[in-house]
C-alpha positions as CSV (number, residue, x, y, z in Angstrom):
1,M,-33.6,-37.6,-77.6
2,T,-33.4,-35.5,-74.4
3,E,-34.5,-32.3,-74.9
4,A,-31.5,-30.5,-73.0
5,V,-31.4,-26.6,-70.4
6,F,-27.8,-25.1,-71.0
7,L,-26.8,-23.4,-68.2
8,S,-24.7,-20.1,-68.2
9,A,-22.9,-18.8,-65.0
10,G,-20.5,-17.6,-63.3
11,I,-19.1,-15.4,-60.2
12,P,-17.8,-12.2,-61.0
13,D,-14.3,-11.7,-60.1
14,P,-13.2,-8.2,-59.6
15,R,-10.2,-8.3,-60.8
16,R,-10.7,-9.1,-63.6
17,G,-14.0,-8.1,-64.1
18,P,-14.8,-4.7,-61.6
19,Q,-18.1,-3.5,-63.9
20,Y,-19.6,-7.4,-63.4
21,A,-18.8,-7.9,-59.9
22,A,-20.6,-4.4,-58.9
23,T,-23.8,-5.6,-59.7
24,A,-23.6,-9.4,-58.9
25,D,-25.2,-11.0,-56.4
26,T,-23.1,-13.8,-54.5
27,V,-25.8,-14.9,-53.0
28,A,-28.2,-15.0,-55.7
29,I,-26.3,-17.2,-57.6
30,T,-25.4,-20.1,-55.6
31,A,-29.5,-19.4,-55.0
32,A,-30.1,-19.8,-58.6
33,V,-27.7,-22.4,-59.6
34,S,-28.9,-24.6,-56.7
35,A,-32.5,-24.2,-57.1
36,L,-31.9,-24.6,-61.5
37,V,-30.0,-28.3,-60.5
38,H,-33.1,-29.1,-58.0
39,V,-35.7,-28.4,-60.5
40,T,-34.1,-30.1,-64.1
41,L,-31.7,-33.0,-61.8
42,G,-33.9,-36.0,-63.2
43,R,-36.0,-34.3,-65.4
44,R,-34.2,-32.9,-68.4
45,L,-30.5,-32.2,-69.7
46,L,-28.9,-30.6,-68.1
47,V,-25.1,-29.0,-70.4
48,W,-22.7,-26.4,-69.5
49,G,-19.1,-25.5,-69.5
50,G,-17.2,-26.0,-66.4
51,H,-16.9,-23.3,-64.4
52,P,-14.7,-23.2,-61.1
53,A,-16.9,-21.6,-59.5
54,I,-19.7,-23.6,-60.6
55,T,-19.2,-27.3,-61.2
56,P,-17.7,-28.3,-58.2
57,M,-21.6,-26.0,-56.2
58,I,-23.5,-28.4,-58.6
59,W,-21.9,-31.4,-58.2
60,V,-22.7,-30.9,-54.3
61,I,-26.4,-30.4,-54.7
62,A,-26.7,-33.3,-56.9
63,Q,-25.4,-35.9,-54.5
64,D,-28.6,-35.0,-52.1
65,I,-31.5,-35.7,-55.8
66,G,-31.1,-39.7,-55.7
67,V,-31.2,-40.3,-59.5
68,D,-27.4,-40.6,-60.8
69,Y,-26.5,-37.6,-61.9
70,G,-23.5,-38.4,-64.5
71,S,-26.3,-39.3,-66.6
72,W,-28.2,-36.3,-66.2
73,V,-25.4,-33.9,-66.9
74,R,-22.6,-33.5,-69.2
75,L,-19.5,-30.9,-68.8
76,Y,-17.4,-29.2,-71.5
77,Q,-13.9,-28.2,-70.8
78,S,-11.0,-26.9,-72.8
79,R,-8.0,-28.5,-72.7
80,H,-6.5,-25.0,-73.1
81,F,-8.0,-24.7,-69.3
82,E,-6.3,-27.8,-68.1
83,D,-3.9,-26.7,-65.1
84,E,-7.2,-24.7,-63.9
85,F,-10.0,-28.2,-64.9
86,P,-11.5,-28.2,-60.6
87,Q,-11.5,-31.7,-59.5
88,D,-15.0,-32.4,-59.4
89,N,-15.4,-32.7,-62.4
90,E,-13.9,-35.9,-62.1
91,R,-16.8,-37.4,-61.2
92,F,-19.4,-36.4,-63.5
93,K,-19.3,-39.3,-65.9
94,N,-19.9,-37.5,-69.2
95,V,-17.2,-34.8,-69.7
96,T,-16.6,-33.9,-73.2
97,F,-13.3,-32.4,-73.8
98,T,-11.9,-30.3,-76.4
99,D,-8.7,-29.9,-78.1
100,E,-6.9,-26.4,-77.3
101,V,-6.7,-24.3,-81.0
102,G,-3.1,-22.8,-81.2
103,S,-2.5,-22.1,-78.0
104,D,-5.3,-18.9,-78.0
105,R,-7.3,-19.1,-75.8
106,E,-9.9,-17.0,-77.0
107,K,-9.9,-19.7,-79.9
108,S,-10.5,-23.2,-77.9
109,L,-13.0,-21.3,-76.2
110,L,-14.9,-20.7,-79.5
111,A,-14.4,-24.2,-81.0
112,M,-15.5,-25.7,-77.0
113,R,-18.7,-24.3,-77.3
114,E,-19.6,-25.0,-81.4
115,R,-19.4,-28.6,-80.5
116,M,-21.3,-28.0,-76.9
117,F,-24.1,-26.1,-79.3
118,S,-24.0,-28.1,-82.2
119,D,-24.7,-31.7,-79.5
120,H,-27.8,-31.2,-78.0
121,R,-31.3,-30.5,-79.0
122,F,-32.0,-27.2,-75.9
123,K,-35.8,-26.4,-75.0
124,A,-33.7,-24.0,-73.1
125,A,-30.9,-21.9,-72.0
126,V,-30.5,-19.8,-68.6
127,F,-28.4,-17.4,-67.4
128,I,-27.2,-16.6,-64.3
129,G,-24.3,-13.0,-62.9
130,G,-21.4,-14.3,-64.6
131,M,-19.5,-12.3,-66.4
132,G,-18.5,-11.0,-70.0
133,G,-17.6,-14.9,-71.6
134,I,-21.4,-14.8,-70.4
135,V,-22.6,-12.8,-73.2
136,N,-20.5,-14.9,-75.9
137,E,-22.1,-17.5,-75.1
138,Y,-25.2,-15.9,-75.4
139,E,-24.7,-14.9,-78.6
140,M,-23.7,-17.9,-80.1
141,F,-26.8,-19.6,-78.7
142,R,-29.2,-17.7,-80.2
143,R,-27.3,-18.4,-83.3
144,L,-27.1,-22.0,-83.3
145,Q,-29.9,-22.7,-81.1
146,P,-32.4,-20.5,-82.5
147,D,-36.0,-21.7,-81.5
148,A,-34.9,-22.3,-77.2
149,T,-36.3,-19.8,-75.0
150,V,-33.6,-17.9,-72.8
151,V,-33.5,-17.1,-69.6
152,P,-31.7,-13.8,-67.5
153,V,-32.1,-14.8,-64.7
154,I,-31.6,-10.5,-64.1
155,S,-31.4,-10.6,-60.4
156,T,-28.2,-12.0,-60.3
157,G,-26.9,-9.2,-61.7
158,G,-23.4,-10.1,-63.6
159,A,-22.9,-9.8,-67.3
160,T,-26.6,-11.4,-67.2
161,L,-27.8,-7.5,-67.1
162,D,-25.8,-7.7,-71.1
163,V,-28.0,-10.3,-71.9
164,A,-30.8,-9.7,-70.6
165,A,-30.6,-5.7,-73.1
166,K,-29.7,-7.6,-75.7
167,A,-31.9,-10.4,-76.0
168,G,-35.1,-7.5,-75.5
169,L,-37.1,-7.0,-72.6
170,F,-38.5,-10.0,-70.6
171,S,-41.2,-10.6,-67.3
172,D,-41.1,-8.8,-64.6
173,D,-40.0,-12.0,-62.1
174,L,-36.9,-12.3,-63.6
175,V,-35.6,-8.9,-61.7
176,S,-38.2,-9.4,-58.3
177,D,-38.4,-13.4,-57.8
178,F,-35.9,-15.2,-55.7
179,D,-37.9,-17.9,-55.3
180,Y,-36.0,-19.4,-58.2
181,V,-37.4,-22.6,-58.2
182,A,-40.6,-21.5,-58.8
183,L,-39.2,-19.5,-61.1
184,F,-37.8,-22.2,-63.3
185,H,-40.8,-24.6,-62.9
186,R,-42.3,-21.3,-65.0
187,H,-39.9,-20.2,-67.0
188,L,-38.1,-23.5,-68.1
189,N,-42.1,-25.3,-67.8
190,V,-41.3,-27.7,-65.9
191,S,-44.7,-29.0,-63.8
192,V,-43.7,-30.1,-60.1
193,R,-45.1,-33.6,-60.7
194,E,-42.9,-34.3,-63.6
195,E,-41.6,-37.0,-61.6
196,R,-37.1,-37.0,-61.6
197,F,-36.3,-41.1,-63.5
198,R,-32.5,-42.1,-62.9
199,S,-31.6,-41.9,-66.6
200,P,-33.1,-40.2,-69.3
201,E,-33.3,-43.9,-71.1
202,A,-35.9,-44.5,-68.4
203,Q,-37.7,-41.3,-68.8
204,P,-41.3,-41.5,-71.3
205,A,-41.1,-39.7,-74.1
206,A,-44.6,-38.3,-73.9
207,V,-43.9,-35.4,-70.6
208,E,-48.2,-36.2,-69.4
209,Q,-46.0,-39.6,-68.8
210,R,-43.9,-38.6,-66.4
211,F,-46.6,-36.8,-63.6
212,W,-47.1,-38.4,-60.5
213,D,-50.5,-39.3,-61.4
214,A,-50.0,-40.4,-65.3
215,G,-52.3,-39.9,-67.4
216,T,-53.6,-36.5,-66.2
217,K,-53.2,-32.8,-66.6
218,P,-50.0,-30.6,-65.7
């Protein structure tokens, strides 16, 4: 089974979450999401719950990387939000829709997240910006995927600051390093020499066989 990276990200809405918007750096959020896609696509499976501001961003970035992005991403959406689905959903081949639970927003989100975190074996979770839902995702992720690495990109602000506080102390670079490509290579343990493969099926199971010079150390 291909190891997955979970992305929990969002751009805070000043009307719905003014306390999160006050600390969020929109430019940093956009840059961090872009960097994460650049580092992982064709190397690790990327999973996220559809966010109307994040899904189109990932689609744009994915177009510039020569792999079958539909086989490297998994997008989850609850049918509770069907009226809000971004058009970009149709461009991703692997969208998993979960059923609405009694017209209840929170119960529907809970069901979607439980499915999302149970369908995959996660190596890591990355938290970027966001509002209260990101904290909920962190708590469930930690419960269902206790062995995975948690990477709160503190410099992006928003609810990720709360995630970092709940998770404990982290390295200074998560606060001060805005070179997000290098940051994710380090924290996700993805060598810069790993090739991108068109699909997960084409990727060798052994990490050392994925390098440009196969058989050498990263």
